[in-house]
N, CA, C and O of each residue as an XYZ file, in Angstrom:
440
protein
N     243.665    137.362     61.359
C     244.782    137.107     60.497
C     244.778    135.623     60.139
O     244.621    134.756     60.998
N     244.951    135.366     58.883
C     245.005    133.970     58.389
C     246.396    133.691     57.822
O     246.947    134.474     57.048
N     246.939    132.550     58.233
C     248.277    132.135     57.789
C     248.125    131.155     56.610
O     247.287    130.254     56.648
N     248.935    131.342     55.579
C     248.905    130.434     54.439
C     250.402    130.054     54.115
O     251.323    130.858     54.256
N     250.559    128.817     53.688
C     251.898    128.343     53.292
C     251.759    127.469     52.078
O     250.736    126.810     51.889
N     252.798    127.459     51.242
C     252.773    126.686     50.012
C     254.178    126.393     49.569
O     255.131    127.002     50.056
N     254.316    125.470     48.654
C     255.644    125.193     48.049
C     255.518    125.293     46.548
O     254.486    124.978     45.955
N     256.617    125.748     45.950
C     256.749    125.899     44.502
C     258.159    125.405     44.107
O     258.942    124.986     44.961
N     258.453    125.462     42.838
C     259.793    125.013     42.386
C     260.377    126.035     41.441
O     259.711    126.514     40.523
N     261.630    126.361     41.680
C     262.391    127.249     40.831
C     263.413    126.406     40.050
O     263.911    125.408     40.571
N     263.723    126.793     38.829
C     264.723    126.073     38.015
C     266.080    126.119     38.750
O     266.425    127.139     39.346
N     266.848    125.010     38.706
C     268.122    124.930     39.406
C     269.100    126.063     39.068
O     269.799    126.549     39.957
N     269.162    126.475     37.845
C     270.122    127.520     37.444
C     269.601    128.940     37.700
O     270.295    129.914     37.410
N     268.391    129.058     38.240
C     267.750    130.394     38.323
C     267.537    130.869     39.748
O     266.737    131.780     39.963
N     268.207    130.302     40.719
C     268.023    130.729     42.109
C     268.315    132.214     42.280
O     267.510    132.953     42.847
N     269.479    132.645     41.781
C     269.867    134.029     41.953
C     268.909    134.969     41.191
O     268.571    136.042     41.691
N     268.487    134.579     40.023
C     267.534    135.388     39.233
C     266.217    135.519     39.933
O     265.624    136.598     39.950
N     265.753    134.450     40.507
C     264.489    134.464     41.255
C     264.583    135.471     42.397
O     263.673    136.277     42.595
N     265.676    135.427     43.145
C     265.854    136.378     44.241
C     265.958    137.813     43.736
O     265.357    138.725     44.304
N     266.722    138.005     42.669
C     266.885    139.344     42.063
C     265.535    139.955     41.695
O     265.256    141.110     42.018
N     264.716    139.179     41.026
C     263.404    139.681     40.608
C     262.541    140.051     41.772
O     261.811    141.040     41.698
N     262.589    139.294     42.859
C     261.804    139.605     44.033
C     262.337    140.812     44.812
O     261.579    141.591     45.390
N     263.650    140.936     44.805
C     264.230    142.143     45.439
C     263.833    143.407     44.712
O     263.809    144.486     45.303
N     263.529    143.287     43.466
C     263.079    144.456     42.650
C     261.561    144.391     42.347
O     261.088    144.836     41.301
N     260.834    143.818     43.313
C     259.386    143.659     43.134
C     258.760    144.993     42.703
O     259.016    146.036     43.305
N     257.963    144.939     41.687
C     257.327    146.158     41.163
C     256.464    146.838     42.206
O     255.722    146.163     42.919
N     256.540    148.143     42.315
C     255.707    148.880     43.258
C     254.201    148.590     43.094
O     253.472    148.487     44.080
N     253.755    148.461     41.847
C     252.319    148.210     41.627
C     251.923    146.787     42.109
O     250.773    146.550     42.477
N     252.878    145.867     42.099
C     252.615    144.524     42.642
C     252.471    144.610     44.154
O     251.568    144.006     44.732
N     253.375    145.372     44.804
C     253.295    145.568     46.257
C     251.943    146.184     46.635
O     251.294    145.756     47.590
N     251.544    147.176     45.881
C     250.278    147.867     46.174
C     249.102    146.881     46.025
O     248.203    146.846     46.865
N     249.126    146.100     44.968
C     248.013    145.160     44.722
C     247.972    144.082     45.820
O     246.889    143.715     46.277
N     249.124    143.579     46.240
C     249.163    142.638     47.331
C     248.543    143.214     48.611
O     247.730    142.576     49.279
N     248.951    144.420     48.914
C     248.409    145.102     50.109
C     246.877    145.293     49.983
O     246.125    145.066     50.931
N     246.449    145.715     48.785
C     245.048    145.944     48.521
C     244.197    144.618     48.612
O     242.979    144.657     48.785
N     244.878    143.489     48.490
C     244.208    142.228     48.580
C     244.422    141.532     49.938
O     244.275    140.317     50.069
N     244.776    142.359     50.944
C     244.771    141.906     52.315
C     246.043    141.214     52.803
O     246.031    140.578     53.857
N     247.127    141.329     52.057
C     248.379    140.716     52.500
C     249.013    141.582     53.582
O     249.257    142.771     53.375
N     249.279    140.969     54.753
C     249.894    141.655     55.864
C     251.412    141.386     55.903
O     252.195    142.232     56.334
N     251.795    140.213     55.453
C     253.199    139.786     55.441
C     253.327    138.685     54.427
O     252.425    137.865     54.261
N     254.496    138.670     53.725
C     254.723    137.674     52.660
C     256.231    137.353     52.662
O     257.054    138.256     52.514
N     256.583    136.100     52.824
C     257.969    135.654     52.786
C     258.082    134.435     51.896
O     257.168    133.613     51.823
N     259.223    134.327     51.214
C     259.533    133.138     50.402
C     260.942    132.669     50.805
O     261.868    133.472     50.919
N     261.077    131.379     51.013
C     262.400    130.811     51.380
C     262.775    129.746     50.342
O     261.918    129.063     49.781
N     264.054    129.635     50.116
C     264.600    128.651     49.124
C     265.323    127.542     49.807
O     266.146    127.774     50.693
N     265.020    126.319     49.399
C     265.771    125.142     49.833
C     266.625    124.753     48.582
O     266.134    124.078     47.677
N     267.867    125.179     48.556
C     268.716    125.083     47.363
C     268.860    123.697     46.827
O     268.826    123.494     45.613
N     269.021    122.736     47.699
C     269.289    121.337     47.259
C     268.156    120.714     46.493
O     268.382    119.827     45.669
N     266.918    121.163     46.746
C     265.739    120.600     46.085
C     265.074    121.587     45.133
O     264.116    121.234     44.445
N     265.570    122.809     45.089
C     264.968    123.907     44.276
C     263.557    124.257     44.710
O     262.787    124.856     43.960
N     263.233    123.872     45.942
C     261.938    124.149     46.465
C     261.848    125.532     47.095
O     262.758    125.974     47.797
N     260.744    126.199     46.834
C     260.450    127.499     47.436
C     259.322    127.274     48.437
O     258.303    126.657     48.128
N     259.533    127.792     49.643
C     258.477    127.739     50.641
C     257.953    129.164     50.825
O     258.692    130.075     51.198
N     256.653    129.328     50.551
C     256.017    130.625     50.668
C     255.167    130.661     51.931
O     254.479    129.697     52.266
N     255.229    131.783     52.618
C     254.423    131.966     53.804
C     253.827    133.382     53.764
O     254.548    134.359     53.563
N     252.535    133.480     53.954
C     251.926    134.802     53.989
C     250.836    134.854     55.051
O     250.240    133.848     55.435
N     250.616    136.062     55.496
C     249.548    136.343     56.426
C     248.566    137.276     55.708
O     248.950    138.311     55.162
N     247.294    136.881     55.727
C     246.285    137.675     54.999
C     245.153    138.028     55.911
O     244.994    137.446     56.985
N     244.360    138.990     55.482
C     243.200    139.420     56.257
C     241.939    138.583     55.950
O     241.123    138.324     56.835
N     241.799    138.164     54.663
C     240.545    137.571     54.216
C     240.763    136.628     53.065
O     241.401    137.018     52.087
N     240.262    135.385     53.125
C     240.449    134.392     52.054
C     239.837    134.853     50.744
O     240.467    134.740     49.692
N     238.610    135.374     50.796
C     237.929    135.772     49.555
C     238.666    136.918     48.857
O     238.826    136.903     47.637
N     239.108    137.896     49.624
C     239.874    139.000     49.046
C     241.176    138.487     48.406
O     241.524    138.875     47.290
N     241.889    137.606     49.134
C     243.118    137.071     48.627
C     242.894    136.281     47.340
O     243.698    136.380     46.414
N     241.817    135.498     47.264
C     241.537    134.689     46.082
C     241.349    135.559     44.813
O     241.589    135.099     43.696
N     240.931    136.776     45.003
C     240.747    137.682     43.854
C     242.066    138.197     43.269
O     242.098    138.700     42.146
N     243.158    138.068     44.043
C     244.458    138.527     43.598
C     244.886    137.858     42.322
O     245.501    138.501     41.471
N     244.576    136.558     42.155
C     245.020    135.781     40.998
C     244.509    136.367     39.690
O     245.159    136.227     38.654
N     243.353    137.023     39.724
C     242.753    137.531     38.492
C     243.095    139.006     38.205
O     242.520    139.606     37.297
N     244.012    139.579     38.962
C     244.383    140.977     38.691
C     245.355    141.021     37.491
O     246.096    140.077     37.220
N     245.309    142.138     36.809
C     246.156    142.336     35.654
C     247.665    142.280     36.030
O     248.472    141.681     35.320
N     248.008    142.913     37.147
C     249.416    142.949     37.556
C     249.898    141.568     37.984
O     251.054    141.218     37.746
N     249.017    140.769     38.621
C     249.391    139.396     38.996
C     249.655    138.538     37.754
O     250.613    137.766     37.713
N     248.791    138.687     36.741
C     248.966    137.915     35.482
C     250.280    138.322     34.802
O     251.001    137.480     34.268
N     250.573    139.610     34.833
C     251.802    140.122     34.260
C     253.016    139.524     35.033
O     254.009    139.137     34.416
N     252.928    139.454     36.370
C     253.997    138.868     37.162
C     254.187    137.414     36.833
O     255.328    136.975     36.696
N     253.106    136.625     36.696
C     253.189    135.235     36.318
C     253.948    135.079     34.980
O     254.826    134.228     34.834
N     253.575    135.923     34.029
C     254.255    135.883     32.724
C     255.752    136.155     32.847
O     256.570    135.518     32.183
N     256.088    137.096     33.697
C     257.469    137.512     33.926
C     258.261    136.416     34.589
O     259.449    136.262     34.306
N     257.632    135.637     35.478
C     258.347    134.599     36.207
C     258.335    133.227     35.523
O     259.069    132.328     35.933
N     257.536    133.066     34.519
C     257.354    131.783     33.863
C     258.608    131.114     33.385
O     258.686    129.886     33.403
N     259.592    131.866     32.959
C     260.792    131.260     32.387
C     261.793    130.724     33.434
O     262.793    130.096     33.087
N     261.501    130.987     34.714
C     262.472    130.491     35.729
C     261.839    129.593     36.771
O     262.480    129.234     37.759
N     260.541    129.216     36.549
C     259.826    128.387     37.543
C     259.075    127.293     36.862
O     258.854    127.329     35.651
N     258.678    126.311     37.642
C     257.724    125.325     37.163
C     256.329    125.978     37.184
O     255.861    126.449     38.220
N     255.680    125.990     35.999
C     254.436    126.720     35.871
C     253.350    125.870     35.206
O     253.619    124.866     34.546
N     252.118    126.320     35.411
C     250.953    125.750     34.748
C     250.787    126.377     33.327
O     251.491    127.332     32.999
N     249.894    125.864     32.518
C     249.680    126.436     31.190
C     249.343    127.931     31.171
O     249.681    128.627     30.213
N     248.682    128.426     32.217
C     248.344    129.844     32.283
C     249.508    130.707     32.849
O     249.331    131.904     33.075
N     250.675    130.105     33.072
C     251.897    130.700     33.600
C     251.851    130.908     35.104
O     252.800    131.467     35.654
N     250.807    130.493     35.795
C     250.757    130.549     37.236
C     251.756    129.500     37.737
O     251.937    128.455     37.112
N     252.400    129.792     38.870
C     253.322    128.802     39.385
C     252.612    127.542     39.862
O     251.526    127.597     40.440
N     253.264    126.388     39.601
C     252.754    125.152     40.191
C     252.998    125.308     41.686
O     254.133    125.481     42.128
N     251.933    125.246     42.445
C     251.979    125.528     43.833
C     251.112    124.499     44.621
O     249.995    124.170     44.222
N     251.656    124.029     45.709
C     250.941    123.097     46.562
C     250.732    123.740     47.911
O     251.699    124.080     48.593
N     249.465    123.916     48.315
C     249.167    124.499     49.613
C     249.541    123.491     50.717
O     249.380    122.281     50.564
N     250.035    124.028     51.804
C     250.393    123.250     52.958
C     249.375    123.461     54.065
O     248.842    124.559     54.223
N     249.101    122.411     54.833
C     248.164    122.492     55.937
C     248.899    122.904     57.192
O     249.939    122.329     57.516
N     248.389    123.872     57.893
C     248.955    124.310     59.164
C     248.604    123.260     60.209
O     247.435    123.020     60.510
N     249.655    122.639     60.757
C     249.405    121.624     61.781
C     249.857    122.055     63.164
O     249.567    121.375     64.147
N     250.562    123.173     63.255
C     250.977    123.686     64.558
C     251.341    125.160     64.458
O     251.979    125.593     63.499
N     250.931    125.912     65.448
C     251.311    127.349     65.560
C     251.507    127.650     67.021
O     250.688    127.269     67.858
N     252.600    128.339     67.334
C     252.845    128.846     68.669
C     253.105    130.337     68.486
O     254.109    130.733     67.894
N     252.216    131.140     68.987
C     252.291    132.604     68.777
C     252.296    133.295     70.119
O     251.341    133.187     70.888
N     253.386    134.015     70.404
C     253.524    134.730     71.663
C     253.211    136.252     71.521
O     253.361    137.009     72.480
N     252.794    136.666     70.357
C     252.615    138.133     70.128
C     251.605    138.732     71.099
O     251.791    139.855     71.567
N     250.528    137.991     71.409
C     249.486    138.526     72.262
C     249.465    137.851     73.640
O     248.481    137.948     74.374
N     250.536    137.186     73.969
C     250.599    136.454     75.201
C     251.201    137.288     76.368
O     252.019    138.182     76.151
N     250.791    136.982     77.536
C     251.339    137.648     78.711
C     252.605    136.934     79.209
O     253.260    137.423     80.128
N     252.939    135.839     78.642
C     254.120    135.030     79.089
C     255.412    135.766     78.817
O     256.490    135.253     79.119
């Protein structure tokens, strides 16, 4: 399992809309994420700075990288473009974070 984390920015007036859209995540998007090795995916909002912190666990980096080029992912980017900071291709402006510490007790005998 590979952990990934990143930050993005949502428009100040669109916090509730961002959450609403994710609560109604399209079934085909969920399927595609699973098909691209996503085991877990969470996004957190820091309201004061409009920053989104994304955290996901994936099976494989190469498989995950292919997600960006799927039709449903491109459609999702187009759908979210009006409420986020985005690149010219409508992908979210995203900065990957380096994992500097992990403490995992899932497989521990402690």
